[in-house]
N, C-alpha and C positions, 0 to 999 in steps of 0.2 A: 471536494478539493479540486481546484483548477490548476492547470499547468502554469498559468501566469503567476499564481501564488508561489508555486514551487521554484520558478525561475528566479525569484527574488531571494531565495535562500542560498547559503553557501554549501559547500560539499559536505561538511560535518553535519549540518542540520538535515540535509537530505538523507545522509546515512542513518541518522537517528530516526527520522520519519519512516524509512524503509524497515528498520528493525521493529518499530512499533507495529507497522502494518503486517509484517510477517508473523509476529506474535498474535495479533488479532485474527489472522487467517488460521493459524493453528488452533486457537480457541474455538473458532466457528466450526472447523472440521471435527473437533472433538464433540461439540454439541450436536452436530449432524449424526455422528456415530452413535451417540447415546440417545438420539431422538428427542433432544431437548430444544432444538432450534425450530421455531415456527416460521420465521421470516427468512427463507432461503435466499432472498434477493440480496441480503447483506453480504453473502459470500462473493457474489458477482461484483458488487461495488468495491469490496476490499481488493479483489483480484485486479480490477481495472486501476485502482489507485496505486497498487504496486507497480503496474506497468507504466503508469504516468511518471512515477518517481524514477524508475530505472531509465526511462527515455530521457528525462531532463538531465540525469546524471551523465548519461552517455553523450548528450549534446554538449554539456559543459566540458567534458574531457576532450572532445574533438576540437574545441576552440583553442 
């Protein structure tokens, strides 16, 4: 996911994307806890995507 894609979305779509990413992050954390996750790089990717969405949301609020 790129920031340019996120900037084209409205606030409601960004909030929905953030909620989906937070659910995905929770699922990955549970998989790590139960030792079912083999590709731990997914967690880093989701965490960065969450940061991107929050950054774009804050930039839109500031305008």
